[in-house]
N, C-alpha and C positions, 0 to 999 in steps of 0.2 A: 705360587698360589694365586689363582685368578678370582678376583672379587668384583662383582658388578658395581659400576659407578653409582647407580641409584642407591645401592645398599650403603656404600660409603657416605654418600650425601646425607642419608638418614642419620648417620652417627654424629653429624654436626649438631643435632638436637641435644646430644650429650655434652656438647662443648668441645668436641675433638676436631682437630684439623686433619688434613689428608694423611700425613705421615703417622700421626697418632692413631688414627683409625686403622691403618694397615698393620701397624705393629701390634695393636691390641687384638685384632682379629687373628693375627698369626699366633700370638701367645695363647689365645683361647683355644685354638686348634691343637696346641701342643701341651698346654697345662703348665709346663715348666721348660725353660730354654735359656740359652745364652744370647747375648746381644748379636753376635755374629750369625748364629743360626737364624735368628728372627729377621735379620737384615736380608739374608739370602732368600728366606721364604716369602717375605713381603715385598721385596724389590725396593726397599728403602736403602739409600746409600749408607754404607757402614760408617762413614764420617759423621752422619747425622743421627745414627741409631741411638748412641749413648745419651745425647741431649734429649731426644724425644722420649726415651724410656724413663729418664729422670723426671720429665714433665708429667708422664703418665703416673709415676709413683706419687708425685706431689698431689695430683688430682684424685688419688685413691683408686685408680683402675688396676694397678698391679702392685706386687710386693717384691722386694729385692732380698735374695739370699746372699749373705756375705761368705761365699765360698770362692774357691779358685778353680776355674774362672767364675766370675759373678754370674749368678743365674737369677731369672725373674719368674715369678709365679703369678698366674692369672687370678684376679678376684672375680667372684661370681657376678654375672651380669645383674642378677636381682639385687645383690648388695650394692653394686655400683649405682643402679637406678635409685635406690633408697638414699644413697649419699648425695647424688646429684639433686634429688628432690629436696633434701634437707637444706643443702647449701642455697638452692634457689629460693626456698621459703624464707631463710634467714636474710638473704640479700633483699628480697622483696619487702620484708618487714622493715628493714633498715631504711629503704628508699621511701616507703610510705610514711614512716616516722619523721624523716627529714622533710618531706613535703608538708606534713601537718604542722611541723614547727615553723616552717617558712610562712604559713598562713598568718601567724600572729607576730611576725617579725617586721621590723622597720624596712627590711629589704623589699617586701612585697608592696608596702606603701610607696616607696621610692620608685619601684618599677611601674606601678599604676599611674603615678604622676607623669613619668616619662611617656607612657602610652597615651595619656590624655593630651599632653602637649603635642605629641606627634600627630594624633588624630585631628586636633584642632587646626594644625598647620597644613593638613592635606587639602588638595583641591578635590571637590566633590567627584570629579571624574575618576579619581584614583581609588575611590572607595568601592571597588568592584574586583572580581577575580573569578577564575575558573577553578573548579574543584573536581579532581578525577578520582574515581572508584566509589562504589556505594558506601563503603565503610567511612571514608572521609566526608562524604556528603551527609551521612547520618550524624556524624560528630558535629558538623557545622549546624545542621538543623536543630539538633538538641540544644546547642548553645543559644540559638535564636529563640527557641521556644522558652527556655529558662529565663531569658532576659526580657521577654514580652511583657508589656505593661498594660496595653489596652485591648488588642485584638490579634487573633491568629486565624488566618484563612488557609485551609489546607485542601488542595485539589489533587487527586491522584487517580491511578488506574485500578481496575478491579484485580489485576494480577499483582500489583505492588502493595495494595491495601493491607492484606494480612500481615506481611512482614513489617510494614511501617507501623501498624498499630501495636505490634509486639514490641517494637523499639520505642515508640513515642507515647504509648498509652499513659504511663505514669506521669510523664512530664506535662502532657495535655491535661490530665486530671488535676495536677498541682496548679497549672495555670488557671484553670476554671475556679479553683478554690481561692486564688488570689484576686478574683474578680475580672479576669481576662475573658473577653468574649471569644469563644472557640467555635468555629464552624468548619465542617468537613464536607466535601462533595466528591462523590465517586459513582461511577456507573454501577447500578445495583444488580446483584444476582443472588442466588440462594445463600451462598457462603457469606456474602457481604451482610445480608440481613441477619444471619445467625451471629456473626461477630459483633454487629451493632448493638445487639441486645445486652452485651456485657459492658458497654462503654458508658461512662458516667458524665463525660464532659458535654454531652449534647447529642442531638439527633444527627444522622448522616443523610445529607441531601442527595437525591438521585440526580445524575447529570449525564449528558451525552458527550461531554468533553473527554477527549482521549489525551490527557496531558497530566504532567506532574509539576506542581509548584507550590510554594508556601509564601504567604504575604504576612509580614509581621508589623503591627502597629501602623500600617500604611506608610512605612518608612523604608523597609527592607524587603527585598523579594529574592527568593531562591528558586530558580526553575531549571528543570532537567531537559537536556537537548535530545536525548535518545529514547527510543522505545524500550522500556525495561524488559519486555517479553522477547526481544530480539537481540539483546546485547548481554554479554557476560557482566556480572556485577563489578568486576575489576576494571571494566572499560566504561562504566557509567560516567557521565559527565554533567556537572551542574555549573550554573553561572549565578553568582551572588552579586547583587547590586544594592548599594545603600544610597538611595536617592528618593527622598520624599515626593518630589515632583513626578518622577517616572512611575513610582510605585502607586501613588494615588490615582493617576490616570489609568493604570492597569487594573487597579482594584475597582474603580468605577465602571469600567467596561465589563468586568467579570460580574459585578452586581446586576447590571442591566441584562446581561445574557442569562443569568440564573433566574431572574424574574420572568423573562419571556419564555423560558424553556422549563 
């Protein structure tokens, strides 16, 4: 039986490895079969087939008939999907409960003390780093926005603005409520003006800058090195710098530019 690799790879989302995927597909095509027959159909070594079938049974993908020879029965893919979903939900719930309990534990306090001591011991030149992929960049920016105490300056492109406001709107609104001064600059077009009407944290300034960066409290800056309209989001690259001296200089230059333009 020939099965495309792409199809087998998809079954990894069910939590199956290569051999498990091949044997399960083989059994689905037969309904009921012996380990030897399934090994021949799927090209899984006979020496491994019994262990793999036992694993599939424990995961709830198949059932075993205590006949001679032992035969295996396929479980409906719909039923399998429901079981996988239920197990995943239960596992996620347990993980969330564990994380929530850790928030109020002494462990978190001890970890924060270690972090503070480590940060204090760092040379300022070490408080920087590169962050790859749009998802990771957004995670880091969210953290910076949530920790902002005085000001947030956000400069972006018209192509990135819709997605960024979708991701950061709530956190920017919350920052404004905390008394943080929030300012955003982006080249205006019809879409930008429409989106701006629904924003609560302040007006959106028009700019000719074709750049993406965020300045937090005049202490930290996060700027992106690539044109978001020309690079896939997984290859996006940001540089984060925690340097009040550098960031203040950059912020002052930006302020002068925006006043003149």
